[in-house]
C-alpha positions as CSV (number, residue, x, y, z in Angstrom):
1,X,81.9,78.6,116.2
2,X,85.1,77.1,114.6
3,X,85.9,78.1,111.3
4,X,85.2,74.8,109.3
5,X,88.2,72.9,107.9
6,X,87.4,73.1,104.2
7,X,89.6,74.7,102.4
8,X,89.3,74.9,98.5
9,X,92.0,76.2,96.0
10,X,91.0,77.5,92.4
11,X,93.5,78.3,89.9
12,X,91.9,81.9,88.4
13,X,94.7,84.2,87.8
14,X,97.8,81.4,87.3
15,X,98.5,78.2,87.0
16,X,98.0,77.3,91.2
17,X,100.8,77.4,93.3
18,X,99.7,78.3,96.5
19,X,98.2,81.8,97.3
20,X,99.2,83.7,100.3
21,X,95.8,85.0,102.8
22,X,96.9,86.7,106.2
23,X,98.2,83.8,108.7
24,X,95.6,85.2,110.9
25,X,93.0,84.9,108.2
26,X,91.0,82.0,110.2
27,X,91.6,83.9,113.9
28,X,90.0,86.5,112.2
29,X,86.9,85.3,110.6
30,X,86.6,83.3,114.2
31,X,86.2,86.1,115.8
32,X,83.8,87.7,113.8
33,X,81.5,84.6,113.1
34,X,81.7,83.7,117.0
35,X,78.0,83.4,118.6
36,X,76.3,84.6,115.3
37,X,73.6,83.2,113.7
38,X,73.9,82.9,110.6
39,X,78.1,82.5,108.9
40,X,80.6,84.0,106.5
41,X,81.8,83.3,103.5
42,X,85.3,84.4,102.2
43,X,87.9,84.7,99.3
44,X,91.6,85.6,99.5
45,X,92.5,86.3,95.6
46,X,96.1,86.7,94.9
47,X,98.8,86.2,92.0
48,X,98.8,82.3,93.1
49,X,95.5,81.7,93.0
50,X,92.0,81.9,95.5
51,X,91.3,80.3,98.8
52,X,88.1,80.0,100.1
53,X,87.1,80.6,104.2
54,X,83.7,79.4,105.6
55,X,82.3,79.7,108.9
56,X,78.8,79.0,110.4
57,X,75.2,77.3,108.7
58,X,72.6,79.1,107.9
59,X,70.7,79.7,110.3
60,X,70.1,78.0,113.7
61,X,67.1,76.2,113.2
62,X,69.2,75.1,109.1
63,X,71.8,73.1,109.9
64,X,73.2,73.9,106.1
65,X,76.9,74.7,106.0
66,X,78.0,78.0,104.2
67,X,80.2,77.5,101.6
68,X,81.5,79.4,98.9
69,X,79.0,78.9,96.6
70,X,76.3,79.8,99.1
71,X,74.0,83.0,98.2
72,X,74.5,86.5,99.8
73,X,72.6,90.0,99.0
74,X,76.1,92.0,99.0
75,X,73.8,95.0,98.8
76,X,75.2,98.3,97.8
77,X,78.4,96.3,95.9
78,X,75.9,96.2,93.4
79,X,76.7,99.9,92.5
80,X,79.9,98.6,91.4
81,X,78.4,96.3,88.9
82,X,76.4,99.7,87.8
83,X,79.3,101.6,87.4
84,X,80.8,98.8,85.3
85,X,77.7,99.2,83.5
86,X,78.2,103.2,82.5
87,X,81.6,102.0,81.5
88,X,81.0,99.7,79.2
89,X,78.5,101.7,77.9
90,X,80.4,104.4,77.0
91,X,83.3,101.9,75.5
92,X,80.5,100.5,73.3
93,X,79.4,104.5,72.3
94,X,75.8,103.7,73.5
95,X,76.1,106.3,76.1
96,X,78.5,109.1,77.3
97,X,79.2,109.9,80.8
98,X,78.3,113.3,80.4
99,X,75.0,112.8,79.1
100,X,72.1,113.6,81.7
101,X,70.0,110.9,83.7
102,X,66.9,112.9,81.4
103,X,68.3,112.1,78.5
104,X,67.0,108.6,78.6
105,X,64.4,108.7,81.3
106,X,62.6,111.5,79.6
107,X,60.9,112.2,76.4
108,X,62.7,114.8,74.3
109,X,60.7,117.8,74.3
110,X,60.0,117.4,77.9
111,X,60.2,121.1,80.2
112,X,61.9,119.4,82.6
113,X,64.7,118.5,80.0
114,X,66.6,121.8,81.2
115,X,66.1,121.7,84.8
116,X,67.3,118.4,85.1
117,X,70.1,118.5,82.4
118,X,73.0,119.0,85.2
119,X,72.4,115.6,86.5
120,X,74.3,114.0,84.7
121,X,75.8,109.9,84.9
122,X,79.0,110.7,85.9
123,X,77.5,113.0,88.8
124,X,75.1,110.0,89.7
125,X,78.0,107.0,89.8
126,X,80.0,109.6,92.2
127,X,77.4,110.8,94.2
128,X,77.7,114.3,93.4
129,X,74.5,115.1,91.8
130,X,73.0,116.3,94.9
131,X,69.9,113.9,95.1
132,X,69.2,112.8,98.4
133,X,70.1,109.1,99.4
134,X,66.1,108.3,99.3
135,X,63.5,110.3,97.4
136,X,60.3,111.7,99.0
137,X,57.8,109.2,97.6
138,X,59.2,105.9,98.4
139,X,57.0,105.8,101.8
140,X,57.1,106.7,105.5
141,X,60.3,105.5,106.9
142,X,61.8,103.1,104.5
143,X,64.4,102.2,107.0
144,X,61.5,100.4,109.0
145,X,60.0,99.0,106.1
146,X,60.9,94.7,106.0
147,X,61.3,95.4,102.3
148,X,61.1,99.0,101.2
149,X,61.8,98.6,97.8
150,X,60.1,95.4,96.6
151,X,57.2,98.2,94.7
152,X,59.1,101.0,93.9
153,X,59.1,101.2,90.0
154,X,60.8,103.1,87.3
155,X,57.3,105.8,87.3
156,X,58.1,106.2,90.4
157,X,61.7,107.4,90.2
158,X,61.0,109.6,87.6
159,X,57.9,111.1,89.6
160,X,60.9,111.9,92.3
161,X,63.3,112.7,89.9
162,X,61.3,115.7,88.8
163,X,60.4,116.2,92.6
164,X,64.5,116.7,94.0
165,X,66.2,117.1,90.4
166,X,65.2,120.8,89.7
167,X,66.8,122.3,93.5
168,X,69.9,119.7,93.5
169,X,72.7,121.3,93.5
170,X,75.5,119.4,91.6
171,X,78.7,119.6,93.9
172,X,82.6,118.5,93.7
173,X,82.3,116.8,97.5
174,X,80.0,113.7,97.9
175,X,76.8,113.3,99.5
176,X,76.1,109.3,99.0
177,X,73.1,108.6,97.3
178,X,70.8,105.2,96.8
179,X,68.1,107.2,94.5
180,X,71.1,108.6,92.8
181,X,72.6,105.5,91.7
182,X,69.0,103.6,90.7
183,X,68.7,106.7,88.5
184,X,71.6,105.9,87.0
185,X,71.1,102.1,86.3
186,X,67.7,102.9,84.8
187,X,69.3,105.7,82.9
188,X,71.6,102.7,81.4
189,X,68.9,100.7,81.1
190,X,66.8,103.0,79.1
191,X,69.8,103.6,76.8
192,X,70.0,99.8,75.8
193,X,66.4,99.6,75.6
194,X,65.5,97.0,77.8
195,X,66.0,96.2,81.5
196,X,67.9,97.0,84.2
197,X,68.9,93.5,84.8
198,X,68.9,92.3,81.7
199,X,71.4,95.2,80.7
200,X,73.4,93.9,83.7
201,X,73.8,90.3,82.7
202,X,74.4,90.9,79.2
203,X,77.5,93.5,79.5
204,X,78.5,93.0,82.4
205,X,77.8,89.7,84.2
206,X,77.9,87.3,80.9
207,X,81.3,88.7,79.8
208,X,83.1,88.1,83.3
209,X,81.7,84.8,83.6
210,X,79.5,84.8,86.6
211,X,77.4,82.3,86.1
212,X,76.0,82.4,90.0
213,X,75.4,86.4,90.5
214,X,71.7,87.3,90.4
215,X,69.4,90.1,91.1
216,X,66.8,90.1,94.1
217,X,63.9,91.3,91.5
218,X,60.2,92.0,93.2
219,X,58.5,88.6,91.9
220,X,61.5,86.6,90.6
221,X,62.3,83.3,92.8
222,X,65.2,83.3,95.0
223,X,68.0,81.7,94.3
224,X,69.0,78.0,95.5
225,X,70.7,78.4,98.3
226,X,70.0,82.0,99.0
227,X,71.3,82.3,102.8
228,X,68.2,84.0,105.0
229,X,69.6,87.4,106.6
230,X,69.8,88.3,110.3
231,X,69.7,91.1,112.1
232,X,70.3,91.7,116.4
233,X,70.5,87.8,116.3
234,X,66.8,87.3,114.7
235,X,66.2,86.1,110.9
236,X,64.5,88.7,108.6
237,X,63.2,88.5,105.1
238,X,65.6,89.4,102.2
239,X,65.1,92.7,100.4
240,X,63.7,93.0,97.1
241,X,64.0,95.4,94.0
242,X,62.2,97.0,91.5
243,X,63.6,100.7,90.3
244,X,66.4,100.6,92.9
245,X,68.1,97.3,91.9
246,X,71.1,99.6,90.5
247,X,71.7,100.5,94.1
248,X,71.3,96.8,95.5
249,X,70.0,94.3,94.1
250,X,72.9,92.0,93.3
251,X,72.9,88.5,94.6
252,X,76.4,86.8,94.6
253,X,78.9,83.9,95.8
254,X,82.0,84.0,97.6
255,X,82.9,81.5,94.4
256,X,81.6,83.9,91.8
257,X,83.0,87.2,93.7
258,X,86.5,85.1,93.8
259,X,86.4,85.5,90.0
260,X,85.4,88.9,90.1
261,X,88.4,89.8,91.8
262,X,90.3,88.3,89.4
263,X,88.8,90.5,86.6
264,X,89.3,93.5,89.1
265,X,93.3,92.5,89.3
266,X,93.7,91.1,86.0
267,X,96.0,92.5,83.2
268,X,95.2,93.6,79.5
269,X,93.4,90.2,78.3
270,X,91.3,90.0,81.2
271,X,87.6,90.5,80.6
272,X,86.3,94.0,80.8
273,X,89.5,95.5,81.1
274,X,89.1,98.8,80.1
275,X,85.7,99.1,81.5
276,X,87.6,98.6,84.9
277,X,90.5,100.4,84.4
278,X,87.8,103.4,84.0
279,X,85.9,102.7,87.2
280,X,89.5,103.0,89.0
281,X,90.3,106.6,87.9
282,X,89.7,109.0,90.8
283,X,87.0,111.6,90.7
284,X,86.5,113.5,93.7
285,X,87.3,113.8,97.4
286,X,85.3,111.3,100.1
287,X,84.8,113.5,103.3
288,X,82.4,111.2,104.4
289,X,85.1,108.2,104.5
290,X,88.3,110.3,103.6
291,X,89.9,108.7,99.9
292,X,88.4,109.6,97.0
293,X,85.9,107.9,94.6
294,X,86.2,106.6,91.1
295,X,83.2,105.4,89.3
296,X,81.5,103.7,92.1
297,X,85.0,102.6,93.7
298,X,85.8,104.0,97.1
299,X,89.2,104.7,96.7
300,X,92.0,104.3,99.9
301,X,96.0,104.9,100.5
302,X,98.4,106.8,97.8
303,X,100.5,105.8,95.0
304,X,101.2,102.4,94.3
305,X,99.9,101.5,97.9
306,X,95.7,102.2,96.5
307,X,92.8,100.3,98.0
308,X,90.2,99.8,95.6
309,X,86.7,98.7,97.6
310,X,83.1,99.0,98.8
311,X,80.5,97.7,101.6
312,X,77.2,96.9,101.2
313,X,74.2,96.0,103.6
314,X,70.6,94.6,103.4
315,X,68.3,94.3,106.8
316,X,69.9,90.6,107.1
317,X,73.2,91.0,105.3
318,X,76.8,92.6,105.7
319,X,79.5,92.5,102.5
320,X,82.7,94.0,101.7
321,X,85.0,93.4,98.6
322,X,88.4,95.0,98.0
323,X,91.7,94.8,96.2
324,X,95.2,96.4,95.7
325,X,96.9,96.6,92.0
326,X,100.1,97.4,93.9
327,X,100.2,93.8,96.0
328,X,98.1,92.1,93.6
329,X,96.0,90.9,96.5
330,X,92.2,91.2,96.8
331,X,89.5,90.2,99.2
332,X,85.7,89.3,99.8
333,X,83.7,88.7,102.8
334,X,80.3,87.7,102.4
335,X,77.2,87.3,105.2
336,X,74.1,86.6,106.4
337,X,74.5,88.7,109.6
338,X,73.8,92.8,109.7
339,X,77.3,93.7,111.3
340,X,80.1,95.9,110.3
341,X,82.9,94.0,108.7
342,X,85.0,96.7,107.1
343,X,88.0,96.5,109.6
344,X,88.4,92.9,109.0
345,X,88.5,93.4,105.5
346,X,91.1,96.3,105.6
347,X,93.4,94.0,108.2
348,X,93.5,91.4,105.6
349,X,95.1,93.5,103.1
350,X,97.5,94.9,105.7
351,X,95.9,98.5,105.9
352,X,93.3,100.9,107.0
353,X,90.9,103.2,105.3
354,X,91.3,106.2,104.9
355,X,90.0,108.7,108.0
356,X,88.4,111.9,107.0
357,X,89.8,115.3,107.8
358,X,87.7,117.0,110.4
359,X,89.5,118.6,112.9
360,X,89.3,122.6,112.2
361,X,92.2,125.0,113.7
362,X,90.8,127.4,115.9
363,X,87.7,125.2,116.3
364,X,86.4,126.8,119.5
365,X,86.3,130.2,118.1
366,X,82.7,128.9,115.7
367,X,81.1,127.5,118.7
368,X,77.9,128.9,120.1
369,X,74.1,128.9,118.9
370,X,72.9,130.6,115.7
371,X,68.9,130.9,115.7
372,X,68.0,130.6,111.6
373,X,64.6,131.3,113.2
374,X,63.3,131.4,117.0
375,X,61.6,128.1,116.5
376,X,65.0,126.7,115.2
377,X,68.4,126.9,115.5
378,X,72.0,125.4,114.3
379,X,74.3,124.5,117.2
380,X,77.9,124.8,116.7
381,X,79.9,122.2,118.9
382,X,83.2,121.2,119.4
383,X,85.4,117.9,120.1
384,X,88.8,116.8,120.1
385,X,89.1,119.6,117.8
386,X,86.7,118.4,115.6
387,X,83.7,120.6,114.5
388,X,80.0,119.5,114.9
389,X,76.8,121.3,113.6
390,X,73.6,120.3,114.7
391,X,70.1,121.7,114.1
392,X,67.3,121.7,116.1
393,X,65.5,118.1,116.3
394,X,67.9,116.8,114.2
395,X,71.2,114.9,114.8
396,X,74.8,116.4,115.0
397,X,76.6,116.2,111.7
398,X,80.8,116.6,111.3
399,X,81.9,120.1,109.7
400,X,85.1,119.1,107.0
401,X,87.5,122.1,106.4
402,X,87.0,123.3,103.2
403,X,89.2,126.9,103.2
404,X,88.7,129.6,105.7
405,X,85.5,129.4,107.8
406,X,84.4,127.6,105.2
407,X,82.8,124.1,106.2
408,X,80.8,121.0,104.4
409,X,78.7,119.0,106.3
410,X,80.0,115.2,106.3
411,X,76.9,113.5,104.7
412,X,74.2,116.3,104.3
413,X,74.9,118.2,100.7
414,X,75.2,121.7,102.2
415,X,78.2,123.8,103.5
416,X,78.3,126.4,106.2
417,X,80.7,129.2,105.9
418,X,81.2,132.1,109.0
419,X,81.3,135.4,108.9
420,X,83.6,137.7,111.2
421,X,82.9,141.5,112.1
422,X,85.4,144.2,112.4
423,X,87.5,143.0,115.4
424,X,88.0,139.6,113.6
425,X,85.4,137.7,115.6
426,X,83.4,135.2,114.2
427,X,79.5,136.7,114.1
428,X,77.2,135.0,111.7
429,X,77.0,132.0,109.9
430,X,75.4,131.2,106.7
431,X,73.7,127.4,105.6
432,X,74.2,126.9,102.2
433,X,71.9,124.0,100.9
434,X,69.6,123.4,97.7
435,X,70.9,126.7,96.3
436,X,69.9,129.0,99.1
437,X,71.8,130.5,101.5
438,X,70.4,131.3,105.1
439,X,72.0,133.4,107.3
440,X,72.0,133.6,111.1
441,X,73.7,135.5,113.6
442,X,75.4,134.3,116.2
443,X,73.9,134.1,119.9
444,X,71.5,135.9,118.9
445,X,68.1,135.9,120.8
446,X,64.8,136.2,119.5
447,X,61.5,135.5,121.3
448,X,59.9,132.5,120.1
449,X,56.6,133.3,119.0
450,X,53.1,133.1,121.0
451,X,51.8,130.5,120.9
452,X,48.0,130.1,120.8
453,X,44.7,126.9,121.3
454,X,42.5,127.2,118.8
455,X,39.7,125.8,119.2
456,X,39.3,122.1,117.8
457,X,36.2,122.9,115.1
458,X,39.2,125.7,113.6
459,X,42.0,123.1,113.7
460,X,39.8,120.7,111.5
461,X,38.7,123.5,108.8
462,X,42.7,122.9,107.9
463,X,42.8,118.9,107.3
464,X,42.8,117.9,103.8
465,X,45.4,117.2,101.0
466,X,47.9,120.3,99.7
467,X,49.4,119.4,96.4
468,X,52.4,121.4,95.8
469,X,53.0,119.5,92.8
470,X,51.8,116.4,91.2
471,X,54.5,114.2,93.4
472,X,54.5,116.1,96.4
473,X,51.8,117.3,99.0
474,X,50.9,118.1,102.0
475,X,48.7,116.3,104.5
476,X,47.3,118.0,107.1
477,X,45.4,116.4,109.9
478,X,44.1,117.1,113.4
479,X,44.3,114.9,116.2
480,X,44.0,115.2,120.4
481,X,43.5,118.8,119.5
482,X,46.7,119.4,117.1
483,X,47.4,119.8,113.9
484,X,49.7,118.0,112.1
485,X,51.3,117.6,109.0
486,X,52.6,115.3,106.7
487,X,54.6,115.7,103.3
488,X,54.6,113.2,100.7
489,X,57.4,110.2,102.1
490,X,58.1,112.1,105.0
491,X,56.9,111.3,108.7
492,X,53.7,113.7,110.4
493,X,55.1,116.9,112.4
494,X,53.4,119.2,114.6
495,X,52.9,122.4,113.6
496,X,51.7,125.1,116.0
497,X,49.3,128.3,115.9
498,X,50.5,132.1,116.5
499,X,46.8,133.2,114.9
500,X,44.2,132.3,113.4
501,X,45.6,130.3,109.8
502,X,49.3,131.0,110.5
503,X,51.2,128.3,112.0
504,X,55.2,127.1,112.0
505,X,57.2,124.4,112.7
506,X,59.9,123.8,115.2
507,X,61.8,121.0,114.1
508,X,62.3,122.7,110.9
509,X,62.7,126.6,109.4
510,X,59.4,126.9,108.0
511,X,56.0,128.3,108.6
512,X,52.6,127.8,107.3
513,X,49.9,130.3,106.4
514,X,46.3,128.8,105.2
515,X,44.0,130.9,102.9
516,X,40.5,130.8,102.4
517,X,37.7,132.3,99.9
518,X,35.3,134.5,99.7
519,X,33.2,132.1,101.8
520,X,35.8,131.7,104.5
521,X,36.0,128.3,103.8
522,X,40.0,126.8,103.6
523,X,41.4,126.9,100.1
524,X,44.6,126.5,100.3
525,X,48.0,127.0,101.8
526,X,51.4,128.9,101.7
527,X,54.7,127.3,102.6
528,X,57.0,129.7,103.4
529,X,60.5,128.2,103.6
530,X,64.3,128.6,102.3
531,X,62.9,132.0,101.7
532,X,60.6,131.4,99.0
533,X,56.1,130.8,99.2
534,X,54.9,127.7,97.9
535,X,51.0,127.6,97.5
536,X,48.9,124.9,97.3
537,X,45.4,124.7,96.6
538,X,43.9,122.2,99.3
539,X,41.9,119.2,97.2
540,X,37.9,119.1,97.6
541,X,37.0,116.1,99.4
542,X,35.5,113.3,97.9
543,X,31.9,112.1,99.2
544,X,31.4,109.6,97.1
545,X,32.2,106.7,99.4
């Protein structure tokens, strides 16, 4: 598929001379879009103006060509817009970045205010709040939902904040959280006394002159010219949002995003200049990608070669925006195809993204198995000098060195430290997660508990719902003579009996004890996990239907 010959110039920064995109820009985009249904729109911005490129069409069965005005979902690039709303709201005195989200989302006298005070607006925009990637109550397997955020409203978001917030551990390292930025955006909306969409329009989109940039809000009609998404060569639905809009709802065009980039690179008289400057100040290192994070922006490079960037994706789109104040150039790539384009975007700017530092000195010293329980083991392995940790039935995560014998898990809000014996050899590890330290001896072999098979009649006695909190329950079911437990927002997991009323998990370090009343009926359970015993009463069965 050849890049269309249409080449448009718009003067946004200075009287137009001739913007100078990379000479191989057409070749790179042509190679990226080859044999894909859908297409791509790109804008190059520098001190001499703007150049637009585009290739492809809406769909195999829709011959409308991609243009600079085609609308695309830009996914997580929305987070940069939310960060700008934070910076501008702070400039206007409406909020402080050090305020807690609970200050705006919960009543002043709410008992949860104290426990949630640590979750500040700053920690949310820098992904250091300790909140998970997605809230537990968003529904089972949201990554497989064709429109996973469409029904998730502010009340559900606040309920999830109550679930996750008290145990969240604020960190100096970054753990990416769509949930956290959603909380941030809804907090800013509450501070302004309006919706997130209206607050963003009034304080960011309108001042920047982004007339064709909208939000994919559930129930709102899509904008004219919205490109359909594609994954693995198949057309997929566009996403819509409610409370998670601040994390991924923005839709825009290459033409509007060129205006946005012009403001990013603009001088003192550019719109929202002080807000942009605030978002560009480095706040933390980013172990997942290397480099640093500002307010929303990821930052690569050093000193006068800094590149500010963010990517975004929905089920059927991919987007990338980046700019370099040192060179005065920026690029945006928008596609209605779910396919990575970050390498192409960085190549436009003649650079590469920062790489995470994962090589550990003397990595082989740590390799081995570390059982937390007989059925739950953390395996430490090495590859090319880097360390990886893999817990039973879970994927491996790279470890990033922090200090001697202490590492952070890239992509997980947790750390692992290693202990040494008198001879200097590693003898144990400690998993630091959710404010709890769990120790495991290296190579410790404890016989797994003996499993017994209980009669199906007894297994069925345990079936029911057991609320651990108003928003978080364990649902127990029996199927095929086995017992399964499903936590709110999670998949089912099998549990195995060691005795009547006693069960253990194999995929996580946890046990269940079922309790009975004076008549012998199952009346509750106790979840034993992370050194805590959490009781829950069994809800009565409703026979009215």
